[in-house]
VEXDREN-2710 file (C-alpha; in Angstrom, 1 decimal):
% VEXDREN-2710
k/r/px/py/pz
1/UNK/-23.8/-55.6/42.8
2/UNK/-20.7/-53.5/42.7
3/UNK/-21.5/-51.5/39.6
4/UNK/-25.2/-50.9/40.3
5/UNK/-25.1/-47.3/41.6
6/UNK/-22.7/-46.2/38.8
7/UNK/-24.9/-47.8/36.2
8/UNK/-27.9/-46.0/37.5
9/UNK/-26.1/-42.6/37.6
10/UNK/-25.2/-43.2/33.9
11/UNK/-28.8/-44.0/33.1
12/UNK/-30.0/-40.8/34.9
13/UNK/-27.3/-38.7/33.1
14/UNK/-28.1/-40.0/29.6
15/UNK/-31.9/-39.7/30.2
16/UNK/-31.5/-36.1/31.3
17/UNK/-29.1/-35.0/28.6
18/UNK/-29.6/-37.1/25.5
19/UNK/-33.0/-37.6/23.8
20/UNK/-33.6/-41.1/22.4
21/UNK/-33.4/-41.7/18.7
22/UNK/-37.2/-42.0/18.1
23/UNK/-37.8/-38.7/19.8
24/UNK/-34.9/-37.0/17.9
25/UNK/-36.3/-38.3/14.6
26/UNK/-39.8/-37.0/15.4
27/UNK/-38.5/-33.6/16.4
28/UNK/-36.3/-33.4/13.3
29/UNK/-39.4/-34.0/11.2
30/UNK/-41.2/-31.1/12.9
31/UNK/-38.5/-28.7/11.8
32/UNK/-38.9/-29.9/8.2
33/UNK/-42.7/-29.8/8.2
34/UNK/-43.2/-26.4/9.9
35/UNK/-43.8/-23.3/7.8
36/UNK/-40.6/-21.2/7.6
37/UNK/-40.2/-17.7/9.1
38/UNK/-43.0/-18.2/11.6
39/UNK/-43.0/-18.0/15.4
40/UNK/-43.3/-21.8/15.5
41/UNK/-40.3/-22.3/13.2
42/UNK/-38.3/-19.8/15.3
43/UNK/-39.2/-21.9/18.4
44/UNK/-38.2/-25.1/16.7
45/UNK/-34.8/-23.7/15.6
46/UNK/-34.0/-23.0/19.3
47/UNK/-35.4/-26.3/20.4
48/UNK/-33.3/-28.3/17.9
49/UNK/-30.2/-26.3/18.8
50/UNK/-30.8/-26.9/22.5
51/UNK/-31.0/-30.7/21.9
52/UNK/-27.5/-30.5/20.3
53/UNK/-26.1/-28.4/23.1
54/UNK/-27.4/-30.7/25.8
55/UNK/-25.4/-33.6/24.2
56/UNK/-22.3/-31.5/23.7
57/UNK/-22.2/-30.3/27.3
58/UNK/-23.8/-33.4/28.9
59/UNK/-26.2/-30.9/30.5
60/UNK/-29.9/-31.2/31.3
61/UNK/-32.0/-30.7/28.1
62/UNK/-34.6/-28.9/30.3
63/UNK/-33.9/-27.4/33.7
64/UNK/-37.1/-29.1/35.1
65/UNK/-35.9/-32.7/35.4
66/UNK/-39.2/-33.6/36.8
67/UNK/-40.1/-36.4/39.2
68/UNK/-37.7/-39.2/38.5
69/UNK/-39.9/-42.2/37.9
70/UNK/-38.4/-45.7/37.6
71/UNK/-40.0/-48.9/36.3
72/UNK/-37.9/-51.9/37.4
73/UNK/-38.2/-55.6/36.4
74/UNK/-36.3/-58.0/38.6
75/UNK/-35.6/-61.8/38.4
76/UNK/-37.1/-63.9/41.1
77/UNK/-34.7/-63.9/44.1
78/UNK/-33.1/-60.5/43.4
79/UNK/-33.3/-58.2/46.5
80/UNK/-35.4/-55.3/45.5
81/UNK/-34.4/-53.4/48.7
82/UNK/-30.8/-53.3/47.5
83/UNK/-32.0/-51.9/44.1
84/UNK/-34.2/-49.3/45.8
85/UNK/-31.3/-48.1/48.0
86/UNK/-29.0/-47.9/44.9
87/UNK/-31.6/-45.9/43.0
88/UNK/-32.0/-43.4/45.8
89/UNK/-28.2/-43.0/46.1
90/UNK/-27.9/-42.6/42.3
91/UNK/-30.6/-39.9/42.3
92/UNK/-28.8/-38.0/45.1
93/UNK/-25.4/-38.3/43.2
94/UNK/-26.9/-37.2/39.9
95/UNK/-28.4/-34.2/41.6
96/UNK/-25.0/-33.3/43.1
97/UNK/-23.5/-33.5/39.7
98/UNK/-26.1/-31.1/38.2
99/UNK/-27.8/-33.7/36.0
100/UNK/-31.0/-33.4/38.0
101/UNK/-32.5/-30.2/39.5
102/UNK/-33.3/-30.5/43.2
103/UNK/-37.1/-30.9/42.9
104/UNK/-38.2/-32.7/46.0
105/UNK/-40.3/-30.3/48.1
106/UNK/-42.0/-31.0/51.4
107/UNK/-45.7/-30.5/50.8
108/UNK/-46.3/-29.4/54.4
109/UNK/-43.3/-27.1/55.0
110/UNK/-42.2/-26.1/51.5
111/UNK/-38.6/-27.2/52.4
112/UNK/-36.6/-28.4/49.4
113/UNK/-34.5/-31.5/50.4
114/UNK/-31.8/-30.4/48.0
115/UNK/-31.0/-34.0/46.9
116/UNK/-34.3/-35.1/45.3
117/UNK/-35.0/-37.5/48.1
118/UNK/-38.0/-37.5/50.4
119/UNK/-41.3/-39.2/51.1
120/UNK/-42.5/-40.4/47.7
121/UNK/-39.4/-39.2/45.7
122/UNK/-38.1/-40.7/43.6
123/UNK/-41.0/-42.9/42.3
124/UNK/-40.1/-46.5/41.9
125/UNK/-42.3/-49.3/40.5
126/UNK/-41.1/-52.9/40.9
127/UNK/-42.3/-56.0/39.1
128/UNK/-40.8/-59.5/38.9
129/UNK/-40.3/-61.3/35.7
130/UNK/-38.8/-64.6/34.6
131/UNK/-35.8/-63.2/32.7
132/UNK/-32.3/-63.4/34.2
133/UNK/-31.4/-59.7/33.9
134/UNK/-32.6/-56.6/35.8
135/UNK/-34.4/-54.0/33.6
136/UNK/-34.6/-50.4/34.7
137/UNK/-36.6/-47.8/32.7
138/UNK/-36.6/-44.1/33.7
139/UNK/-38.8/-41.2/32.7
140/UNK/-38.1/-37.6/33.6
141/UNK/-41.3/-35.7/33.1
142/UNK/-41.3/-32.0/34.1
143/UNK/-43.8/-30.2/36.1
144/UNK/-45.1/-28.0/33.2
145/UNK/-46.3/-30.9/31.2
146/UNK/-47.3/-32.9/34.3
147/UNK/-49.7/-30.0/35.1
148/UNK/-51.3/-30.6/31.7
149/UNK/-52.2/-34.2/32.5
150/UNK/-55.9/-34.5/32.5
151/UNK/-58.5/-37.2/33.4
152/UNK/-62.1/-37.3/32.0
153/UNK/-65.0/-39.2/33.5
154/UNK/-67.5/-40.2/30.8
155/UNK/-70.1/-39.1/29.9
156/UNK/-68.8/-35.5/30.0
157/UNK/-69.5/-32.2/28.4
158/UNK/-66.4/-30.8/26.8
159/UNK/-65.7/-27.2/25.7
160/UNK/-66.2/-26.8/21.9
161/UNK/-66.8/-30.5/21.5
162/UNK/-70.2/-31.1/23.2
163/UNK/-71.0/-34.4/24.9
164/UNK/-68.5/-37.2/25.1
165/UNK/-70.2/-40.6/25.6
166/UNK/-68.9/-43.9/26.8
167/UNK/-67.8/-44.8/23.3
168/UNK/-64.6/-44.7/21.3
169/UNK/-65.9/-41.5/19.7
170/UNK/-66.2/-40.1/23.2
171/UNK/-62.6/-41.2/24.0
172/UNK/-61.5/-39.5/20.7
173/UNK/-63.1/-36.2/21.8
174/UNK/-61.3/-36.4/25.2
175/UNK/-57.9/-37.0/23.7
176/UNK/-58.2/-34.1/21.2
177/UNK/-59.5/-31.9/24.0
178/UNK/-56.4/-32.8/26.0
179/UNK/-54.1/-31.6/23.2
180/UNK/-56.1/-28.4/22.9
181/UNK/-56.1/-27.5/26.6
182/UNK/-52.4/-27.9/26.9
183/UNK/-51.7/-25.1/24.4
184/UNK/-48.1/-23.8/24.9
185/UNK/-48.1/-24.5/28.7
186/UNK/-47.1/-28.1/28.1
187/UNK/-44.3/-27.2/25.7
188/UNK/-45.8/-28.4/22.5
189/UNK/-45.2/-30.4/20.3
190/UNK/-46.1/-33.0/22.9
191/UNK/-46.7/-36.7/23.2
192/UNK/-49.6/-38.4/24.9
193/UNK/-49.9/-41.6/26.9
194/UNK/-53.6/-42.6/27.3
195/UNK/-55.4/-45.2/29.3
196/UNK/-59.1/-46.0/28.5
197/UNK/-60.7/-47.4/31.6
198/UNK/-59.2/-48.7/34.9
199/UNK/-59.7/-46.6/38.1
200/UNK/-58.6/-43.1/38.8
201/UNK/-55.2/-43.9/40.3
202/UNK/-54.2/-46.8/38.1
203/UNK/-55.4/-45.2/35.0
204/UNK/-52.7/-42.5/35.3
205/UNK/-50.1/-45.2/35.9
206/UNK/-51.1/-47.0/32.8
207/UNK/-51.2/-43.8/30.8
208/UNK/-47.6/-42.9/31.9
209/UNK/-46.4/-46.4/31.1
210/UNK/-47.6/-45.9/27.5
211/UNK/-44.9/-43.2/27.2
212/UNK/-42.3/-46.0/27.3
213/UNK/-43.5/-47.2/23.8
214/UNK/-41.4/-45.9/20.9
215/UNK/-43.0/-43.2/18.8
216/UNK/-42.7/-45.2/15.7
217/UNK/-44.3/-48.5/16.9
218/UNK/-47.8/-49.8/16.0
219/UNK/-50.3/-50.7/18.6
220/UNK/-51.0/-54.5/18.5
221/UNK/-54.7/-53.9/19.0
222/UNK/-56.1/-52.8/15.6
223/UNK/-58.9/-50.6/17.0
224/UNK/-56.4/-48.7/19.1
225/UNK/-53.9/-48.5/16.3
226/UNK/-56.6/-46.9/14.2
227/UNK/-57.5/-44.4/16.9
228/UNK/-53.8/-43.5/17.5
229/UNK/-53.4/-42.7/13.8
230/UNK/-56.5/-40.7/13.7
231/UNK/-55.6/-38.6/16.7
232/UNK/-52.2/-37.9/15.2
233/UNK/-53.8/-36.6/12.1
234/UNK/-56.5/-34.5/13.7
235/UNK/-54.4/-33.1/16.5
236/UNK/-52.0/-31.7/14.0
237/UNK/-54.8/-30.0/12.2
238/UNK/-55.7/-28.0/15.4
239/UNK/-53.0/-25.4/14.8
240/UNK/-51.6/-25.3/18.4
241/UNK/-48.1/-25.6/17.1
242/UNK/-44.7/-25.4/18.8
243/UNK/-44.9/-23.6/22.1
244/UNK/-48.5/-22.8/21.4
245/UNK/-47.5/-20.2/18.8
246/UNK/-49.7/-21.7/16.1
247/UNK/-48.3/-24.1/13.6
248/UNK/-48.5/-27.4/11.8
249/UNK/-47.2/-29.8/14.4
250/UNK/-48.8/-30.0/17.8
251/UNK/-48.2/-33.7/18.6
252/UNK/-45.3/-36.1/18.0
253/UNK/-46.9/-39.2/19.5
254/UNK/-50.1/-40.8/20.8
255/UNK/-50.0/-44.1/22.6
256/UNK/-53.2/-45.7/23.9
257/UNK/-54.0/-48.7/26.2
258/UNK/-57.3/-50.0/27.4
259/UNK/-57.8/-51.5/30.9
260/UNK/-60.9/-53.1/32.3
261/UNK/-63.1/-50.8/34.5
262/UNK/-65.9/-50.8/37.0
263/UNK/-69.4/-50.7/35.5
264/UNK/-70.0/-47.3/37.2
265/UNK/-66.8/-45.7/36.0
266/UNK/-65.4/-44.8/32.6
267/UNK/-62.2/-42.8/32.9
268/UNK/-60.0/-41.5/30.1
269/UNK/-56.6/-40.7/31.7
270/UNK/-54.1/-38.7/29.6
271/UNK/-50.4/-38.2/30.5
272/UNK/-49.0/-35.3/28.5
273/UNK/-45.3/-35.2/27.8
274/UNK/-43.5/-32.1/26.4
275/UNK/-41.2/-32.2/23.4
276/UNK/-38.3/-32.8/25.9
277/UNK/-39.4/-36.4/26.0
278/UNK/-36.8/-38.0/28.3
279/UNK/-37.0/-41.7/28.8
280/UNK/-34.4/-44.4/28.5
281/UNK/-33.7/-47.8/30.0
282/UNK/-30.9/-50.3/30.7
283/UNK/-30.5/-54.0/31.2
284/UNK/-28.2/-54.9/34.1
285/UNK/-26.3/-58.0/35.1
286/UNK/-28.2/-59.3/38.1
287/UNK/-25.0/-60.2/39.9
288/UNK/-22.8/-57.2/39.3
289/UNK/-25.2/-54.4/38.3
290/UNK/-23.2/-53.6/35.2
291/UNK/-25.0/-52.4/32.1
292/UNK/-25.3/-55.2/29.6
293/UNK/-27.4/-53.2/27.0
294/UNK/-29.4/-50.0/26.5
295/UNK/-33.0/-49.6/25.6
296/UNK/-34.1/-47.0/23.0
297/UNK/-30.5/-46.1/22.1
298/UNK/-27.3/-47.6/20.7
299/UNK/-24.4/-46.0/22.5
300/UNK/-22.0/-47.1/19.7
301/UNK/-24.0/-45.1/17.1
302/UNK/-22.9/-41.4/16.7
303/UNK/-25.5/-38.9/17.7
304/UNK/-26.6/-37.0/14.7
305/UNK/-26.8/-33.2/15.0
306/UNK/-30.3/-31.8/14.9
307/UNK/-29.4/-28.5/13.2
308/UNK/-26.5/-27.0/11.3
309/UNK/-27.3/-23.5/12.6
310/UNK/-26.9/-21.9/15.9
311/UNK/-30.4/-21.5/17.3
312/UNK/-32.4/-18.4/16.2
313/UNK/-31.2/-17.1/12.9
314/UNK/-30.8/-13.3/13.3
315/UNK/-32.5/-11.1/10.6
316/UNK/-31.4/-7.7/11.8
317/UNK/-35.0/-6.9/12.7
318/UNK/-34.5/-8.0/16.3
319/UNK/-35.0/-5.4/19.0
320/UNK/-32.4/-5.1/21.7
321/UNK/-33.6/-4.3/25.3
322/UNK/-31.1/-3.3/27.9
323/UNK/-32.1/-3.6/31.5
324/UNK/-33.3/-1.6/33.3
325/UNK/-35.9/-1.0/30.7
326/UNK/-38.0/2.2/30.2
327/UNK/-41.7/2.3/29.8
328/UNK/-41.2/4.1/26.5
329/UNK/-39.2/1.2/25.1
330/UNK/-41.8/-1.3/26.2
331/UNK/-44.7/0.6/24.7
332/UNK/-43.0/0.5/21.3
333/UNK/-43.1/-3.3/21.2
334/UNK/-45.8/-5.4/19.6
335/UNK/-46.8/-9.0/19.5
336/UNK/-44.5/-10.9/17.2
337/UNK/-41.4/-8.8/17.8
338/UNK/-38.2/-10.8/18.5
339/UNK/-36.3/-9.3/21.4
340/UNK/-32.7/-9.7/22.5
341/UNK/-32.2/-8.9/26.2
342/UNK/-28.9/-7.7/27.7
343/UNK/-28.2/-6.8/31.3
344/UNK/-29.5/-7.9/34.7
345/UNK/-32.4/-10.4/34.8
346/UNK/-34.0/-11.6/38.0
347/UNK/-35.5/-15.1/38.3
348/UNK/-38.8/-15.4/40.2
349/UNK/-41.1/-18.4/40.4
350/UNK/-44.0/-19.4/42.7
351/UNK/-42.3/-18.8/46.1
352/UNK/-40.9/-15.5/45.1
353/UNK/-44.3/-14.2/43.8
354/UNK/-46.0/-15.3/46.9
355/UNK/-43.3/-13.7/49.0
356/UNK/-43.7/-10.4/47.2
357/UNK/-47.4/-10.2/48.1
358/UNK/-46.4/-9.7/51.7
359/UNK/-42.9/-8.4/51.7
360/UNK/-40.8/-5.8/49.9
361/UNK/-38.5/-7.2/47.2
362/UNK/-34.9/-8.0/48.2
363/UNK/-33.7/-6.1/45.1
364/UNK/-34.8/-3.0/43.2
365/UNK/-37.3/-4.2/40.6
366/UNK/-38.1/-0.8/39.0
367/UNK/-37.5/-1.2/35.3
368/UNK/-36.5/-4.8/35.8
369/UNK/-36.7/-8.0/33.8
370/UNK/-38.4/-10.8/35.8
371/UNK/-37.8/-14.3/34.5
372/UNK/-40.1/-17.2/35.4
373/UNK/-37.2/-19.7/35.8
374/UNK/-36.0/-22.3/38.2
375/UNK/-32.4/-22.9/37.0
376/UNK/-30.0/-25.8/37.7
377/UNK/-27.1/-24.2/39.6
378/UNK/-23.7/-25.5/40.6
379/UNK/-21.7/-24.0/43.5
380/UNK/-17.9/-23.9/43.7
381/UNK/-16.9/-22.1/46.9
382/UNK/-18.7/-18.7/46.8
383/UNK/-19.1/-18.9/43.0
384/UNK/-22.3/-20.1/41.3
385/UNK/-22.7/-21.2/37.7
386/UNK/-25.8/-21.8/35.7
387/UNK/-26.1/-25.3/34.3
388/UNK/-29.6/-25.0/32.8
389/UNK/-32.0/-22.1/32.7
390/UNK/-35.1/-22.4/30.5
391/UNK/-38.5/-20.8/31.4
392/UNK/-41.2/-22.3/33.6
393/UNK/-45.0/-22.1/32.9
394/UNK/-46.2/-18.6/33.6
395/UNK/-49.9/-19.1/34.3
396/UNK/-49.1/-20.2/37.9
397/UNK/-48.1/-16.7/38.6
398/UNK/-51.4/-15.2/37.3
399/UNK/-52.8/-14.6/40.8
400/UNK/-49.7/-12.4/41.6
401/UNK/-48.3/-10.9/38.4
402/UNK/-50.4/-7.8/38.0
403/UNK/-49.7/-6.7/41.6
404/UNK/-46.0/-7.3/41.2
405/UNK/-46.0/-5.2/38.0
406/UNK/-48.0/-2.4/39.7
407/UNK/-46.2/-2.3/43.0
408/UNK/-42.6/-2.7/42.0
409/UNK/-42.3/-1.3/38.5
410/UNK/-41.4/-4.5/36.6
411/UNK/-41.2/-3.8/32.9
412/UNK/-40.5/-7.2/31.3
413/UNK/-41.9/-10.6/32.3
414/UNK/-40.4/-13.6/30.6
415/UNK/-41.9/-17.1/30.8
416/UNK/-43.7/-19.6/28.7
417/UNK/-47.3/-20.4/27.8
418/UNK/-48.6/-16.9/28.3
419/UNK/-50.7/-15.4/31.1
420/UNK/-54.3/-14.4/31.7
421/UNK/-56.6/-11.4/31.5
422/UNK/-55.5/-9.8/34.8
423/UNK/-51.9/-9.7/33.8
424/UNK/-52.8/-8.5/30.3
425/UNK/-54.7/-5.5/31.8
426/UNK/-51.7/-4.7/34.1
427/UNK/-49.3/-4.8/31.1
428/UNK/-51.5/-2.2/29.3
429/UNK/-52.1/0.0/32.3
430/UNK/-48.6/0.2/33.7
431/UNK/-46.5/-0.2/30.6
432/UNK/-45.0/-3.7/30.7
433/UNK/-44.6/-6.6/28.3
434/UNK/-44.7/-10.4/28.4
435/UNK/-42.0/-12.3/26.4
436/UNK/-42.2/-16.0/25.6
437/UNK/-39.0/-17.8/25.9
438/UNK/-38.8/-21.3/24.5
439/UNK/-39.8/-24.0/27.0
440/UNK/-37.2/-26.7/27.6
441/UNK/-34.4/-24.8/25.9
442/UNK/-32.4/-24.8/29.1
443/UNK/-28.9/-25.2/27.5
444/UNK/-29.6/-22.5/24.9
445/UNK/-30.6/-19.9/27.5
446/UNK/-27.8/-21.0/29.9
447/UNK/-25.3/-20.0/27.3
448/UNK/-26.7/-16.4/27.3
449/UNK/-25.9/-16.1/31.0
450/UNK/-22.5/-14.5/31.4
451/UNK/-22.3/-14.1/35.1
452/UNK/-24.3/-14.8/38.3
453/UNK/-24.4/-11.5/40.0
454/UNK/-26.0/-12.7/43.2
455/UNK/-28.9/-14.6/44.8
456/UNK/-31.7/-13.7/47.3
457/UNK/-34.2/-15.9/49.1
458/UNK/-32.0/-19.0/48.8
459/UNK/-33.8/-20.4/51.8
460/UNK/-36.6/-21.2/49.3
461/UNK/-34.3/-23.7/47.6
462/UNK/-32.3/-23.4/44.4
463/UNK/-35.2/-23.6/41.9
464/UNK/-37.3/-21.1/43.9
465/UNK/-34.6/-18.6/44.9
466/UNK/-34.3/-15.2/43.2
467/UNK/-31.1/-15.3/41.1
468/UNK/-29.6/-12.2/39.6
469/UNK/-28.1/-13.1/36.2
470/UNK/-26.3/-11.0/33.7
471/UNK/-27.3/-12.0/30.2
472/UNK/-26.3/-11.1/26.7
473/UNK/-28.4/-11.6/23.6
474/UNK/-31.2/-13.5/25.5
475/UNK/-33.8/-14.1/22.7
476/UNK/-37.6/-14.2/23.3
477/UNK/-40.8/-13.4/21.4
478/UNK/-43.3/-10.7/22.4
479/UNK/-46.5/-12.6/22.9
480/UNK/-48.4/-10.1/25.1
481/UNK/-47.8/-6.4/24.5
482/UNK/-48.7/-3.2/26.4
483/UNK/-51.6/-2.6/24.0
484/UNK/-53.8/-5.4/25.1
485/UNK/-52.8/-7.9/22.4
486/UNK/-52.1/-11.6/23.2
487/UNK/-50.8/-14.2/20.8
488/UNK/-51.9/-16.9/23.3
489/UNK/-55.5/-15.7/23.4
490/UNK/-55.6/-15.5/19.6
491/UNK/-54.2/-19.0/19.1
492/UNK/-56.5/-20.4/21.8
493/UNK/-59.5/-18.9/20.1
494/UNK/-58.5/-20.1/16.6
495/UNK/-57.7/-23.6/17.8
496/UNK/-61.1/-23.8/19.6
497/UNK/-62.7/-23.2/16.3
498/UNK/-60.6/-25.9/14.7
499/UNK/-61.7/-28.2/17.5
500/UNK/-65.3/-27.6/16.8
501/UNK/-64.8/-28.4/13.1
502/UNK/-63.2/-31.8/13.9
503/UNK/-66.6/-33.1/14.9
504/UNK/-67.8/-36.1/12.8
505/UNK/-70.6/-35.4/10.4
END
């Protein structure tokens, strides 16, 4: 199979950089349907531009390329060990080329392998079939939306929805609750794969497999087709909106399967995918490994541009912040302001925050801008360049953020999805602000990085290192200000009320 590895590298590259047509169509519709001049429409403008930029640059749509998960069908007699070896080699090569972020971390030591290989990574599911070709499907599902997967065991008591019984009505409640609990942390608008039944482990497998259905298909089971349509209607009445900013579109797809279960168990397993819904597939010649056809896309068809603009349209009302930032400048900001950042920005994710609890920072953070980001980086000699640099989910840093603000004088925190009460209190007491960048918009934000000034704590691995980036015109929205206001808390409260009102009479 001389062409197998190169075919798989091409599959990984296209999956990471080019959304399939059904997802592109769904995202284009969100831009049309959203109310203009709102935070949600601003987010969608950036998202749609980012989709175009990823194709133009053949760069990762989102810097979090997730856990590469392959579903492989092989004819009888084809050596699956050969295919597994080729998949692993292709994953390592794609990582080296900057199409995947090195995401494989040893759970015992915290060491990043650097090539996305290790025990359990990548994930490969094999199944035989009676066709002559090999079929390989790939899904790249980032950690932010993976963290918003959720599994319910019925009967259950759900926030704002009451009791969910072992009925289709109980299942409906669970699915709507899954949309609500994701808020902006899952990079809405999202798509759901759902499994009704099975056991705990296989239920999640079946749920993720549903994400391989196209968004415009119809479930062959009429009962489930009706439930999918109802969920789509009601989920988009909740008002979660793009990035959890509030808005008309919270969900772009809902695909449901049912599997037999044990009498004692009734699970509803939900796989939540972000708007950067990356899944593609190929058919391969079983002898050569060459691509014979693509699934979900026609490579001969030109890729239509998602937007005619260039991201966030500027109105002249944007506020420019130049790092280092003063307390006075921060105290003047309020929720809803659009900010453009220029100057030095430091990245800091989970490992950096944990480090700062016990150690002094490797750089001066007084007046600094701290970005919750794990970029994709490429090195050429001593020079580093940013290939993708969108925000990660901020709530993971909630146990640390207030102390980091207090102890080191951080003035601006950038991330996505918002933070909790402890951070909000620190913003108010010490004069700092939280800005929401647009999740998944990795190419858009990479273009604002003009220079990599340095790196600290590289021993944590590329995503978790502390990068010093010089940016110009980096756009974000104030969603938590220094006066105790939080857009995230407001939207969560409003959507909880909408969830209650979706109860059947």
